[in-house]
A tleap script that builds the chain and sets N, CA, C and O, in Angstrom:
source leaprc.protein.ff14SB
mol = sequence {
  NALA GLU PHE ARG ARG ARG GLY PHE THR GLU
  VAL THR LEU TRP VAL LEU GLU GLU ASN ARG
  ASP ALA ARG LYS PHE TYR GLU LYS HIE ALA
  PHE HIE LEU ASP GLY GLY THR ARG ARG TYR
  PRO ARG THR SER VAL PRO GLU VAL ARG TYR
  ARG ILE ARG LEU THR VAL CPRO
}
set mol.1.N position { 0.505 -1.139 -0.109 }
set mol.1.CA position { 0.212 0.074 0.172 }
set mol.1.C position { 0.906 1.870 0.170 }
set mol.1.O position { 0.658 3.048 -0.088 }
set mol.2.N position { 1.693 1.118 0.564 }
set mol.2.CA position { 2.583 2.375 0.435 }
set mol.2.C position { 3.365 2.531 -0.417 }
set mol.2.O position { 3.848 3.653 -0.571 }
set mol.3.N position { 3.796 1.319 -1.355 }
set mol.3.CA position { 4.566 1.713 -2.271 }
set mol.3.C position { 3.659 2.314 -3.670 }
set mol.3.O position { 4.093 2.857 -4.685 }
set mol.4.N position { 2.087 1.946 -3.233 }
set mol.4.CA position { 1.237 2.441 -4.114 }
set mol.4.C position { 0.785 4.305 -4.030 }
set mol.4.O position { 0.527 5.149 -4.888 }
set mol.5.N position { 0.868 4.316 -2.623 }
set mol.5.CA position { 0.792 5.512 -1.959 }
set mol.5.C position { 1.265 6.464 -2.633 }
set mol.5.O position { 0.627 7.430 -3.052 }
set mol.6.N position { 3.362 6.068 -2.896 }
set mol.6.CA position { 4.029 7.248 -3.373 }
set mol.6.C position { 3.988 7.376 -4.586 }
set mol.6.O position { 4.650 8.207 -5.208 }
set mol.7.N position { 3.137 6.499 -5.118 }
set mol.7.CA position { 3.626 6.599 -6.542 }
set mol.7.C position { 4.123 5.330 -7.508 }
set mol.7.O position { 3.875 5.278 -8.713 }
set mol.8.N position { 4.864 4.320 -6.770 }
set mol.8.CA position { 5.179 3.597 -7.484 }
set mol.8.C position { 4.419 2.271 -8.172 }
set mol.8.O position { 3.669 1.492 -7.584 }
set mol.9.N position { 4.854 2.226 -9.701 }
set mol.9.CA position { 4.481 1.068 -10.468 }
set mol.9.C position { 4.655 -0.181 -10.683 }
set mol.9.O position { 4.118 -1.191 -11.137 }
set mol.10.N position { 6.063 0.428 -9.961 }
set mol.10.CA position { 6.420 -1.324 -9.534 }
set mol.10.C position { 7.356 -1.470 -8.435 }
set mol.10.O position { 8.013 -0.652 -7.791 }
set mol.11.N position { 7.210 -3.064 -8.383 }
set mol.11.CA position { 8.329 -3.421 -7.097 }
set mol.11.C position { 9.435 -4.784 -7.482 }
set mol.11.O position { 9.046 -5.925 -7.731 }
set mol.12.N position { 10.670 -4.399 -7.461 }
set mol.12.CA position { 11.655 -5.307 -7.563 }
set mol.12.C position { 12.354 -5.742 -6.459 }
set mol.12.O position { 12.455 -4.917 -5.551 }
set mol.13.N position { 13.023 -7.159 -6.244 }
set mol.13.CA position { 13.317 -7.162 -5.205 }
set mol.13.C position { 14.229 -8.949 -6.117 }
set mol.13.O position { 14.083 -9.451 -7.231 }
set mol.14.N position { 15.005 -9.302 -5.023 }
set mol.14.CA position { 16.318 -9.944 -5.244 }
set mol.14.C position { 15.784 -10.985 -4.094 }
set mol.14.O position { 15.445 -10.624 -2.967 }
set mol.15.N position { 15.764 -12.561 -4.644 }
set mol.15.CA position { 15.845 -13.501 -3.074 }
set mol.15.C position { 16.440 -14.812 -3.715 }
set mol.15.O position { 16.073 -15.370 -4.750 }
set mol.16.N position { 17.708 -15.260 -2.623 }
set mol.16.CA position { 17.970 -16.408 -2.114 }
set mol.16.C position { 17.384 -17.595 -3.441 }
set mol.16.O position { 16.542 -17.164 -4.229 }
set mol.17.N position { 17.588 -18.184 -3.504 }
set mol.17.CA position { 16.775 -19.341 -4.642 }
set mol.17.C position { 16.289 -20.484 -3.797 }
set mol.17.O position { 15.193 -21.029 -3.669 }
set mol.18.N position { 17.516 -20.668 -3.245 }
set mol.18.CA position { 16.812 -21.843 -1.788 }
set mol.18.C position { 15.835 -21.590 -1.047 }
set mol.18.O position { 15.144 -22.531 -0.658 }
set mol.19.N position { 15.536 -20.291 -0.673 }
set mol.19.CA position { 14.863 -19.352 0.047 }
set mol.19.C position { 13.438 -20.368 -0.339 }
set mol.19.O position { 12.909 -19.990 -1.384 }
set mol.20.N position { 13.025 -21.079 0.048 }
set mol.20.CA position { 11.616 -21.806 -0.746 }
set mol.20.C position { 10.444 -21.039 0.329 }
set mol.20.O position { 9.292 -21.076 -0.102 }
set mol.21.N position { 10.650 -20.329 1.729 }
set mol.21.CA position { 9.242 -20.075 2.435 }
set mol.21.C position { 9.781 -18.877 1.610 }
set mol.21.O position { 9.174 -18.799 0.542 }
set mol.22.N position { 10.705 -17.942 1.760 }
set mol.22.CA position { 10.459 -16.448 1.305 }
set mol.22.C position { 9.695 -16.315 -1.028 }
set mol.22.O position { 8.965 -15.620 -1.735 }
set mol.23.N position { 10.365 -17.218 -1.092 }
set mol.23.CA position { 9.973 -17.248 -2.494 }
set mol.23.C position { 8.398 -17.806 -2.442 }
set mol.23.O position { 7.927 -17.369 -3.493 }
set mol.24.N position { 7.339 -18.552 -1.752 }
set mol.24.CA position { 6.442 -19.075 -1.511 }
set mol.24.C position { 5.561 -17.654 -1.220 }
set mol.24.O position { 4.783 -17.196 -2.056 }
set mol.25.N position { 5.841 -16.960 0.257 }
set mol.25.CA position { 5.708 -15.485 0.389 }
set mol.25.C position { 5.556 -14.535 -0.466 }
set mol.25.O position { 4.633 -13.736 -0.309 }
set mol.26.N position { 6.505 -14.420 -1.633 }
set mol.26.CA position { 6.513 -13.072 -2.749 }
set mol.26.C position { 5.333 -13.855 -4.157 }
set mol.26.O position { 4.736 -13.404 -5.135 }
set mol.27.N position { 5.498 -15.245 -3.492 }
set mol.27.CA position { 4.235 -15.778 -4.950 }
set mol.27.C position { 3.046 -15.352 -4.302 }
set mol.27.O position { 2.390 -14.532 -4.945 }
set mol.28.N position { 2.647 -15.656 -3.318 }
set mol.28.CA position { 1.344 -15.076 -2.476 }
set mol.28.C position { 1.025 -14.000 -2.824 }
set mol.28.O position { -0.153 -13.827 -3.137 }
set mol.29.N position { 1.844 -13.044 -2.882 }
set mol.29.CA position { 1.615 -11.742 -2.877 }
set mol.29.C position { 1.600 -11.055 -3.970 }
set mol.29.O position { 1.385 -9.847 -4.063 }
set mol.30.N position { 1.887 -12.003 -5.049 }
set mol.30.CA position { 1.182 -12.133 -6.502 }
set mol.30.C position { 2.594 -11.086 -7.284 }
set mol.30.O position { 2.506 -10.230 -8.164 }
set mol.31.N position { 3.583 -11.498 -6.678 }
set mol.31.CA position { 5.664 -11.440 -6.876 }
set mol.31.C position { 5.667 -12.394 -7.875 }
set mol.31.O position { 5.443 -13.581 -7.639 }
set mol.32.N position { 6.020 -11.750 -9.489 }
set mol.32.CA position { 6.005 -13.125 -9.956 }
set mol.32.C position { 7.954 -13.191 -10.834 }
set mol.32.O position { 8.415 -12.340 -11.594 }
set mol.33.N position { 8.578 -14.331 -10.400 }
set mol.33.CA position { 10.121 -14.597 -11.105 }
set mol.33.C position { 10.737 -13.806 -12.854 }
set mol.33.O position { 10.287 -14.385 -13.843 }
set mol.34.N position { 11.390 -12.967 -13.039 }
set mol.34.CA position { 11.072 -12.656 -14.525 }
set mol.34.C position { 12.080 -12.910 -14.904 }
set mol.34.O position { 12.521 -11.931 -15.505 }
set mol.35.N position { 13.068 -14.082 -14.908 }
set mol.35.CA position { 13.598 -14.614 -15.350 }
set mol.35.C position { 15.357 -13.987 -15.112 }
set mol.35.O position { 16.292 -14.596 -15.632 }
set mol.36.N position { 15.540 -12.970 -14.434 }
set mol.36.CA position { 16.973 -12.778 -13.544 }
set mol.36.C position { 17.616 -13.250 -12.403 }
set mol.36.O position { 17.187 -13.571 -11.295 }
set mol.37.N position { 18.777 -13.229 -12.912 }
set mol.37.CA position { 19.249 -14.233 -12.224 }
set mol.37.C position { 20.785 -13.506 -11.616 }
set mol.37.O position { 21.330 -12.584 -12.222 }
set mol.38.N position { 21.267 -14.023 -10.502 }
set mol.38.CA position { 22.562 -12.961 -10.195 }
set mol.38.C position { 23.257 -13.975 -8.657 }
set mol.38.O position { 22.779 -14.224 -7.550 }
set mol.39.N position { 24.073 -14.192 -9.078 }
set mol.39.CA position { 24.875 -14.466 -7.699 }
set mol.39.C position { 25.412 -13.580 -6.507 }
set mol.39.O position { 26.239 -12.672 -6.591 }
set mol.40.N position { 24.770 -14.035 -5.393 }
set mol.40.CA position { 25.394 -12.856 -4.316 }
set mol.40.C position { 26.598 -12.569 -4.290 }
set mol.40.O position { 27.461 -13.353 -4.682 }
set mol.41.N position { 26.883 -11.237 -3.759 }
set mol.41.CA position { 28.215 -11.435 -3.624 }
set mol.41.C position { 28.954 -11.834 -2.751 }
set mol.41.O position { 28.424 -12.113 -1.675 }
set mol.42.N position { 30.355 -11.994 -2.888 }
set mol.42.CA position { 31.639 -12.527 -2.173 }
set mol.42.C position { 31.014 -13.834 -1.907 }
set mol.42.O position { 31.994 -14.404 -1.428 }
set mol.43.N position { 29.674 -15.077 -1.871 }
set mol.43.CA position { 29.772 -15.945 -1.269 }
set mol.43.C position { 28.985 -16.818 -2.892 }
set mol.43.O position { 28.470 -17.931 -2.999 }
set mol.44.N position { 29.140 -16.060 -3.610 }
set mol.44.CA position { 28.192 -16.615 -5.241 }
set mol.44.C position { 27.262 -17.928 -5.203 }
set mol.44.O position { 27.267 -19.055 -5.699 }
set mol.45.N position { 26.363 -17.065 -4.237 }
set mol.45.CA position { 24.699 -18.102 -3.910 }
set mol.45.C position { 23.933 -17.447 -4.819 }
set mol.45.O position { 24.078 -16.276 -5.170 }
set mol.46.N position { 22.834 -18.488 -5.323 }
set mol.46.CA position { 22.412 -18.318 -6.882 }
set mol.46.C position { 20.771 -16.959 -6.241 }
set mol.46.O position { 20.282 -17.066 -5.116 }
set mol.47.N position { 20.414 -16.169 -7.001 }
set mol.47.CA position { 19.746 -15.882 -6.280 }
set mol.47.C position { 18.571 -15.458 -7.338 }
set mol.47.O position { 18.793 -15.993 -8.424 }
set mol.48.N position { 17.354 -14.633 -7.344 }
set mol.48.CA position { 16.543 -14.909 -8.173 }
set mol.48.C position { 15.641 -13.805 -8.014 }
set mol.48.O position { 15.244 -13.361 -6.937 }
set mol.49.N position { 15.262 -13.278 -9.479 }
set mol.49.CA position { 14.431 -11.431 -9.086 }
set mol.49.C position { 13.329 -12.049 -9.048 }
set mol.49.O position { 13.081 -13.233 -9.272 }
set mol.50.N position { 12.317 -10.745 -8.596 }
set mol.50.CA position { 10.763 -11.342 -8.040 }
set mol.50.C position { 10.338 -9.410 -9.160 }
set mol.50.O position { 11.012 -8.423 -9.455 }
set mol.51.N position { 9.414 -9.693 -9.303 }
set mol.51.CA position { 8.516 -8.126 -9.835 }
set mol.51.C position { 6.934 -8.021 -9.892 }
set mol.51.O position { 6.181 -8.792 -10.488 }
set mol.52.N position { 6.609 -6.967 -9.190 }
set mol.52.CA position { 5.156 -6.767 -9.350 }
set mol.52.C position { 4.808 -5.266 -9.275 }
set mol.52.O position { 5.060 -4.376 -8.463 }
set mol.53.N position { 4.009 -5.346 -10.645 }
set mol.53.CA position { 3.345 -4.150 -11.234 }
set mol.53.C position { 2.162 -3.692 -10.295 }
set mol.53.O position { 1.117 -4.315 -10.109 }
set mol.54.N position { 2.548 -2.411 -9.706 }
set mol.54.CA position { 1.444 -1.797 -8.840 }
set mol.54.C position { 0.310 -0.921 -10.331 }
set mol.54.O position { 0.644 -0.533 -11.450 }
set mol.55.N position { -1.110 -0.907 -9.580 }
set mol.55.CA position { -2.035 0.284 -9.906 }
set mol.55.C position { -1.938 0.851 -9.066 }
set mol.55.O position { -1.883 0.466 -7.898 }
set mol.56.N position { -1.874 2.438 -9.694 }
set mol.56.CA position { -1.926 3.831 -8.611 }
set mol.56.C position { -3.254 3.917 -8.386 }
set mol.56.O position { -4.098 3.980 -9.280 }
set mol.57.N position { -3.458 3.920 -7.312 }
set mol.57.CA position { -5.132 4.693 -7.012 }
set mol.57.C position { -5.801 6.002 -7.468 }
set mol.57.O position { -6.949 6.267 -7.109 }
savepdb mol mol.pdb
quit
């Protein structure tokens, strides 16, 4: 709600690929994988990128 109130139209976040609980949480709240991947700095742990498009009131 705060992002929408401030006029944001999209939210992007990175999640550790193995963090299944976090991934389920974001998916439950309408975030979608967008195909982005990277390695977490210093440890090379894989991350995946999620996005959600917001509608502004």
